[in-house]
Each structure stands twice: as C-alpha cells, then as structure tokens.
Steps between C-alpha positions, in 0.01 A plus 500: 500500500694625199691190393241224559544390134866401580412299815361150527142436618619387846719808543210736421260314731755509779564870454128569576468224762208335326395134485389413146248252643334730754580852378541796736344510844280790618781644711742489206244675279472784752878527538562499120224758445677737745834447326396506129172688506178448297484352150372819341665773287512804721279787383701799402362827629359697208593864442240729661281690255610841628869409427409384151320830434785709637746302283322621185585860583871430551600664169670835447267614221196404710639688798549812285142471376370460856698805602358695203142394593547594869658836408219571251240419768669721762545792257129480418417519869745786566354696211151440629393329180175299509304276266584200287774672288699598808573142600460327159874466435586340835187272483590371151865430602385306808249297293778402248731393780222301672424310174868414445542387863190271468653321201831451689327362810293247303817374316697453817213325680486237221867424545452376859242237396772267377615425856146422614440264202807299597298365793266318255773247438504381861314177571188518719523162680754218553487140610727491807633224722505606870494285812484185286177604318437665166269800495408773250612843640513852362833542314574812708541279812793298350835524674844374390526128600140414412454183293258580210347259248445623142326341201371580150346846479645620834649846521821469706431696820864582598860425392547132584767229479380160364526224759289214360365402157149346515477426124727404217573864429416855601483775240453869572406792274733776622475723189377798705831488679753384241331541164566136402266383225450146642424366845800393707565159657584510873708249698645436847870519415712789627707706254865592537507748204641846556332825390165321504187671360137404564502258207785300662319458835315185390421396858332829592131585449455876474213695649228589249593231237252221410535123516389351162588129554561269798486524876773565759582623850733788578623699797446878512836687488381858438186702562378850419781730393754215522364329191577533127175702469609717794832581329304621195296730726818641656653557155188691391512717810865580440427604140438869445310618194725674249394825330434457127739667253237759399415580861872545573535739206182689593623526865841627378319745271273607782789568731677700232187685416427575864846658549458710181152610608621598845788693344278687252236580765761648730661683204167659394427610855856640552504675160176686589601608853533854363135496400371393845451867601308596179190700598271266310569220754410718801816443699817293516339190656216488247755546221700205637179294517406599140835380359482193724169416326684535165768257632219255598346538152839425356526179711153394383599570138829311515362183661311280249212413734332287239812290438429223758142469382597491131780245563249285697234529227751412221631196689139394573418516128814293441379235741174466302699437183722252689200315633408420137849343473418278808728712724298626799683788674470527879743790548462791256866616501608152391349576157787732410758288685445232233627744241850514648528133607841365408479151649200263526551220753243251386372194680521191280204288604167641382645821351735380233338158503134404513540321841310214335715191464450359148621189321731613224644178363417131491746220420388151404661188348378493139634163390803278574531422131582857393832677508348772720357306788327786681263764370425839642181709507458863594189637666364857454319707764655679795209514745260267685249543221441167325577667167806384318626282219753217475764502229744234382876543463457647146256762628190338351187522715348169620138505400396215733774461769299229687546262206870460597540222758764669717319836507177324585653312793681816618157664517357208698791493751493884533127499575503212749837540680394847607364670817450853359190678364459735204195730499362810326440820703221690328558815711869532402442333159809281549582133561627438854681217673451325829803294594854462363587703185678198338191282540273774361732523195443130442122552527520771229710266279221240528250754361733589212547135401124447493312172482530205254242377254331833415580660165325821602674510840690830477197702380258310727713597809495866394119498508499431876467777756822609664389347827445158338805532270740550800516127585287322242763251383636448851151408629461263206800298610399516866163348404666236279733384780417434864777597744568220751818589681759784511866479590591853600814683393798464731837669493697174482299348207435836326187364342131425561277219366128439474319165446201523267246250374328499164302220324637237735855618451722639774758756386754691708593847370817666637657840465815646655855612452641361166798337668274314741240387242747399227706294745183303588394435139558178315291570192400793280179590314559574129312791348476366146301186577429494873716190561703440816865401447787436742698807618855452369820680620505704173141616548565575868802713403296680235224581753754624758660713232161658419435552871840678540419721195155589641633571851835656402488691177121583516487512885163330499349334802468136393272218598500145360179298466461119504240225542483137607226235466422359848336168611121482507339587832799687644372756755817666639842609373836463664846635409606162353227535233689790347731287291494359139309809386428589137629841410238724326672835454693794637336844544691829548324797648582852610349821620492658147593862422217729400484534120528885504796518744772463235391803303448700822857411603636626165302822552674545837839456336424762231368736772826470701329311790681206654295202617622285790310172549464431875375159617507246776533218247825317420757647267482261201116525467516881515790522251299292251206736529722805457644346186144452364375853572810675361647621835828330405492625139835449317654331813649155491675509837281622794794548737480846656138536394335230711542470879342310786443697818776312682750556209422870505544530874844340479629768264731779621340853510673609177399183322140551614494842346621357166262208526199735554585686178485179293250282691213353302391214726486464880391157627435313829400827671303562816327831605810665651694446172230677294508804725879494506506490117268803477711699750826411321362609162363826649846572641622490139246770412269255323123554506368157587165338428445177694227248427360245749195313611578328827515614857876457467515776236339770716818658647669521158176639339487772765874581464502519120443826322192335354362178645291299256270228645320229311121504478489138611749569779450536873329799660824581687693535173231718347480730798880544506510577125451813290341321208308172446511302177148369438624234256829414680673563167856635457397650159248723688791646698678600177177654365464692827859625474424643156192666643700631798756662266227667301334625819830643630561682166156657522546577873825673415324706229223631728742568787704716259182665378392588856846616599537728195155646587609562862821659385282739297294588807817560710647722231176697472471572878874549554542746209188691593620535860850610397358759251261627766181420314162423664416126561467343160339182641355432849558166680151361439543552124838324513336206681231475231764496227718242680224263587243520224644662185839325543358177646263393227743529202781349715278193568411475131872498407506164682304362197777576253568199281816300591805529278550211257849434636390480866637146541817532294669762718692427821334572834538855618754557780355531848681828558372652173341834587144568380618832364865567439763666278385629165139401576505713816626795295217442250238513772664805655465674162132390465433591871660841458285568195185393682577737788593794277192445280283509810657829615474638148122441506478683832712800371307508169169559673633796707709657224342415157146363541220720373296379803787581737628828649801520250741591774870577435711201596674712770166557674434126508825410675446781751138410581568478875565878521177588319319629807783749575505656153274699281390264215264524198347167593339357816727274715214249507601398143764280646227293668323436167455128428560522120883496504533196722227327294704565181814370675324190631346429159835539326649257754220245438508525117882493469504185720239338269734562205788371707303179573499434120879542508515206743347246262866401443831598651675566171257435211338796322124563510517462121600134553296408810171680444284623786221247421743210571392547863127586496492496880741796500288690246191428706670612826608832331137565391370415852760720669414794276127439566564506878710818468219672299258383767687680781532813278136535404301340785443758772567319837814329359643822348471675839658198680805505268511884465460487119270671251371428147738589210423677177592360155795747474632364830458138384688586180801633687490191724539280189777721357698471820438126548557341157880581475571234762438238224757666267761532777468133600508385134833680464630338819378155381679554169822573686450187716455284189810651338750535780809505277383762251255720672532511880703796615772445758432596853856442612761776440858392480764667713706635199183677377473687831868598554728694257782300339837505675658730236229760550533489878878547472463811293 
C-alpha cells in the first residue's frame, strides 16, 4: 500500500480487511501470503565464478597477449623445440594474466557482499495479533494486514502504519534510513502533504528502524521488496559500477596501443615478404613463420606486461599511507580517483559534526535588580567526554561552576529528569550513549558543572578512572535524591517531570520545550543569591527573547528546566501539578561541528573542490552548521545555494542545471535524492565523492565515483563503498585527496617511464627487421626487461615525494590523457633513442668489437644469404649470444638512467637529486644485480640466451646509455621555458607555399 500515510487508520484497516481487535484469520494470512509473498529480501543470483574469470580477459591488450602466447606455443611445437626455454615465453605470459585475473575476481566478489549484508537489518521475530491472540512469530511470516505490537528496543519487522498508541509517545531511531541525528516522534494522524519524503511520513514505521521510546500497535502495509529497505536493495541492483578515470584512460591507451601494435606487426610481416624465400629459412613457409615470430616478439615488446602489476603495487602502497590518515581503502583504483575529485557530497551528521549532541549555551536569570536581567554561559567540549569548561559572558572561566545557584540546580534537574545512560567503552576508547542524544547532552553538562562544597573538585574528578568519571556527578545526585514518581513526556504537554525526595523534602523537577515550561512558571530562581522571585511580564519577555535568539539565530535545540516544592508524603504526580513552577534556566544544545572541519573546508576551496552538504535534517539547522564550518563563506543570502529536496524537484530542468552548479546545501533528503544528486553531477562531468554511514546511503555510495563510508557506519554502507573513514572525519577525506593527487602524479610518471621503455623496444625490433638484421632481442629477453628491469624502478617511482603545491591546484580534468601533446613527443624522442642505442650496441659488436668478427655493415644486413655465398667467416657467428647480450644490457642500463629522469616531470636532476627517492636508487641497484645474475650464473644465462660481458663491452654499454640523461635534460629545459626555448612543431601555411607574386611570375 503506497499511500497509507495519507489515509486514516480505519481506511487502512478496511483496505486489508483486518479487525484491530482480533487481527487476521488463518485463511486471510494464507491468502495475503499468496498475493504479497514472504517478508524477506529476495536473494539475488550471484555471478558464476567462470563468468567473473572470463570477464577479466575481456580487454584488447590482454587478448593480443593471449594470441602472442598461443602463437609462441604453437611455433615452438611446429619447430619441434623442447625443454623449458621453448615454452618459457608463453608460460610467463599466462602466469601474468592469471595473477591479474585473480585480483579482478577478488575485487568483484567483495562488491556483491553489500546486498547480503542488507539482510542484517531485518528483524528476526515480531509480536503479532492473529485470531484474537498475540504470539511471537518469525518476522519472515508477516503479511500485509497483520497487527504488530512494538516497544522499546524492538527492530521494526516490516513497513507498518500506526493504528494505536499504547504510551504517551513513540519515538523511533530511523537514522539508518534518513540520516536524521535525533529520534523521530510517531503519531496516528494522516498527512495531506505533497511530495512527501520519509521524514514527512510520521505515521509510518519503517522496516529495520529501532523503537527507542514508547509502545504502539501498527498494521503491516509492506513486506520484503515492497518496503523502504527493499527499495534501497533495488536501487543498489540498478546501480552499475563506473570505471575510474585512470582505468578509462588506461583502457583508451590500451585500445590505441593494440591498434598500433597490430598495424606494426602486420607491417613488419608484409615488409619482409620478399625475404620469406631466403635460403637461410629453408623454404617460403618457414620464412613466413620466422618473420611471424618477429611480429610476435614485437607485440610482446610493445605491450607493457608489467604495467597492471606496477599500477596495483603503487596503489597498494598508497593505501598503506592512506591508512595512516584513517582512510581505509577497499577498492584500489579509488586511490587515484580521489586525485581528480571535483565535488565532495558530504553527510552532515557524524562527518562534519561529531554526532554527539552537546550543550553549547546556558541562560539563567542573574538578578531582577540589574539592568541586564539574564546572564549567559558558554560550555566547551564537542563530544560525550565529560571534559569541558564553563565560561561567563565576558569569556572568563568559572573555576567552581557548582557554586552558582542556577547552574547547581540545572545540574540537579539534568541528572534526575533523565532516562539516558553515559558510559565509557574501553575497547573503542570513547564515551558512548544509551538513550536520547539530548538527554545524554544534559548528563555531560552535569559532569562539567561538577559538585558543590569541594575546593579540589575539578582536579579530584580528573583523578578518577574514565569508567568512574563518565557518570560520577550524575550518580552523586541520584544517590542524594530518591525518585518517587515520573510523569512521562507527551506531545501535547511537551515536557516531562520527576518527583524526588531528599531530607524529608519533596521536589518536582521538570524539563521540556521552553514555550511549555515558561508558560507554567510563576517564579524564577536568581543566580546571584539563590532567591526565588515572582516571574514578571518583563522577565518573561526577556526569557522568550533569549529563547528566540538561541533557536533562531544560533539554531540551537533548546530545553527549559524548572522545579517546584511539593507537599510532604506525595507519592504520585498528575498533569495539574505542573503549574506554578520556578524557572531555573534555559539550555541550548546542538550536534557540534568537528574542530578541524573548517580548515579542511578551506583546503577544499583552495584545491578547487566543491563541497555539497547533504542531510536529512531541516534546512535552518543545516544552514547554521554550514555558516560555522565556512561552507557559506562570504555569503549573506543563501538563496540559490541551499535547497530542500522538494524545492529542487520543483525546479525546471534548466534551473536544476544552474542550481547544481551553485549548490552548497541539500536538505530533507531521502536515499533516492542522494543517488539522483550523484547522477546529475556526473552528467555535468563532475567526479563525485559521496560520504554516508546508513543503509540509506548505500545506493548513492555505489553510484558515486568514490563512495566513502564511515567507520562507525553500517556494514551495508561499508560494503557498498570504495573507502572507509576510520575516524568518521571530513578532514581525513581532504588529507586522502591530497594523498590521491600525489599517487596519481607518481602513477603518471611510472606509466610514462614504462611507455617510453616500450617505445624503445618497438623501435629496436622494427628498425632491425626493416634493415634486415638478425634478431637483436628474443621474446624471453623482452619479457625479462618488461617485468623485472622495468617493473622494479617503476614501482619505486611511486615513492616520489609529493609536490608542495599538490592542494593548491585545481583537480585534473577527467579526460586528461596520461601522455599527450608535447609530453608524448618527449617520450617518443626518448623511446627512439632507447631503441637506436640498443641497435647500436648490437651493430657495434659485429662491426667494431675486438671480441667480434668485425664484419662490414653490408654483411650484417644480408646475414640471411650467408649460406649461399662464399664468406670469410662462419655463418654460425650470427647465432652468437654476445651481440644480443650487449643489446639487452644497453636496454637495461639506458632504462635505469631513464628511471632517474622520472624523478620529476620537468625539474632537472641538478634540482631534484637521485637520493631524494632512496627507494628508486635501491631498485636500480637491485635491478642491475639481477641482470648481472642472469649474465654470470650458468643456468640463468642459458635460459635467457645471454653470456658474460667483458669490461670493454660494459664500457660501450655505459657510453651508449648515459646520453639519455642529457637528451631528457634538454627536453625538460624546453618544457620549463616554453616561450623562449621550445621549438615550434607547427608550420604555417605561408611558410609552405610561395607568395602570390612569386606564383604569378
């Protein structure tokens, strides 16, 4: 029943054909079960493991690698090769792909847990009226039309419409659904409001929420998927995970690279068709296979196999650094997504605020004989910890607050007229509440006021253990006074009273809404001498003015406190006793902003990140908070910046677009609004981070580019998120953004490093094939270079120190290429040099080396016809392992120098010295050690077809490798001085064509 909130109790009961006295009959239960189904959230079929595994290989680069591995394997079989070396290349490729697939499967399996954990919020049992009798049944057996009784501590088993109130009030904590910071009062009245949200449905009890006060009966109107919790599940199912900006760029790059590789491979094969019949190959088919192997080697060289592993490693290292900032990353790619976040949609309660209601101000009547009748005190402390000081209006600290009569009686009333509990949790090392937040705030105020008559009171309290300190002063007053009778809070009176006895005196303490308490007062307690004087019209007006100031300008939640001496021997209270009260004081409380939030908000502004505060609370309370934390900096009028969900929905499409670009505050929202906000911002090309802690936040967390759950939040929210804040603190998000930007910058550096290295390998193989030289490098050598000698320095580049201006620049654009424009040209130049240097080492050994054959260059490029000609050298010289060893070593060493170039994109090595990143220096030493190992240790040298080098050969390796530093230094200089130094790549049309006069002649 969708509109039960708008119908009267009798209309709802009639719609289900249920008698409120007897409940449903057995036949009705069976009939309703057939129509509406079971009260369970249907289990969504999980993706089969084999589908998840296949999905990991749905990538063009991966498919090319698989093809290369298969071809390599088949060619080895065709050629009759045996042993480990024959199948090494294909085996290594398959192992790399298997490792990457395993990481992907684990990540996707975790994402499906969020739906399962949603079930934890369903109640296990329910007290149900059927056939005229109440019985406790499994909640899964409930059907629409069942009459259910709920009381304090009950988890609501289904969506239900209130039909009968069994106590003065019923209050429900529905924060997991709406995000409201306080419990909500429920009633029986229908609502006629339009565009209603969950907060407006005050006669509906929602599945999964918890009753915190009172007792009532309600009729079930929705079960299973047809509940508020069910709609959240459906929204999560409809939400598809978005690829992160870096993944999109890497995918685009992969597709581009795949096309280039395919083109070059075909080109190399086609260019060498004329050589297929060369006698050295032993026939046309074997010649075609030989050049096909070269094309496969080219594919292996062009694909940076180590890139996924290095990206994963770098992001994993970033997560460790983020964990120290209290940001626990669940999804590795989200680390870099933080770096390009443009909008943070932050929950108010618990993230920007402490979610611990605290008394901020106290107003008392000082004296009727002074020009200023009332006096105001401010209270420090923003948590439930009993640590805080009280200051007078001039800002002076009160050394002994309990010596002031009004503050003393406020402490008494707050301790006695209170049903909550404050306790210390040693495991979490925090103070926790049981009961209403407003009542716990009063308990904390009692501890801050202290006790009278002890000069050493403040220091004496600090000597107690935290467990004893939590409620020491409250317990003192509870021992001093004996509670006799309680008059519970009711919606019509808006107050509660408690009758207490002490030393043969009966006193009634009352607390409630200021307008209710003040109207029942006839006297006031004066703070200067403790006397009680009549409440005059002037004093009443002054108190009401202070109340309006607290509630209006400061948007504080206000409570007034009063007392009354009662006749001796009185045992019960009635409503008529709540008259002729003596006013004690007025307290104003709020869920205070976290101390560090304001500076974090300013950091966001300087970093070009917009913050939108999203909350289920009312507009005025949220606007006051935004003013305090700096979200409304330099704004006097909030029009166009602050919207309720209903106001936003009423806007025309064009107005919505404009509103989204200016919005700072979004209030009175429910789950669908949060998801809608994320989608609307993403449609404007914003990268959105969304915070949340409740079950209601899960769909929006899943939809956002990066979902951030609170450490104290629900398991559902955490499972749907990419990152969890251990300390629930907005400032931790900002610190994580800075870390994310630094990680992205480093990721960009090592991607460029690996790409430039791969360009060098492609140039080497392509040029060698075109010139008709023997194989300079074989596939297994290329794999070693790509995985080990490239991988270690690339990972170490991830430890580069962040730039000092990382949080003063605007977020990078989502469509910004990892390598583009001038930078791409730079890396083409570097890559070309790497490739040519590698070939130069190969040619040097054959033509100039004292240990080599000193062949004429012409003989080298015509090696394939060696067997058909008379030569002064044996043809077996072309199978010697020395030249490819020199080439491979040049490739390794030149890339080590190139790794040093990547300490910074544009800064010279003279400014950022190599030892600024000791991890990189260490990785270069380790890489060289591993390379020397495969050169000089016998089994490895055979495996990789290499051989030990002489000192003369090492010297030429260094001569060919070091110039890469000089070339990149020149390119960096041109990058730093674009106006003066960088040459123009663009040629103008009038430079290409002769002038008109010349053409006419």
